N, C-alpha and C positions, 0 to 999 in steps of 0.2 A: 142751220141750213146746210152748211158744209157737212156736218155730221150725217145728215140724211142722205146726201149725195154719195158720201163715202160708203155708207151702208148699201145703198142701191147698187153701187159699183161692185162691191164684194159679193152681193147675191148674184149679180149677173155673171161674175167670174166663177164663183163656187156653187152655182145653181144645181138643179136636178140632174143634169147630165154628168156632173162630176161628184155625185154622192159617194162614190168609191174612194175618192181621194181623202187623205187626212191632212189636217194642219199640224205642222210640227209643234211641239210643246213650247219651244221658244217663241214662235210667231204668235201663238194663241196668248201667251203671257204678255207679250208686247201689246197686242191689240187690247187686251183687258186693262193693262196699265194705262195705255193712252185714253181709253174710254173714261176711266176713273179720273184722270187728270183733267180732261175736257169737262166733266161733270163739276169738278172743283174749280173751274175757271183757270186752270193752268194751261200754258202752251196753246192758248187759243188766240186766233186772230179774226178780225172782222172779215166779212165777205169782201169789202172794199180793199183791205190790205192784201188779202189772198190774190185778188185780181191784179193789183199793182205789182205784187211779187212775180207773177208769171207774165207780166207784160200786156195785160188785157184792160188796163184802166183807161178811162177817157183822157 
């Protein structure tokens, strides 16, 4: 769920109006590494934990 929210946010930031902009190689490599880590279950937190960390838990 968080993964899809991040993807949506990136699309909104880097959408059609900004097609002329390029992502630096370092940033692209980091994003690809983070995606691979998430797929392997590394560095992931539940939605509830994420909400707690940012102070939005009940």
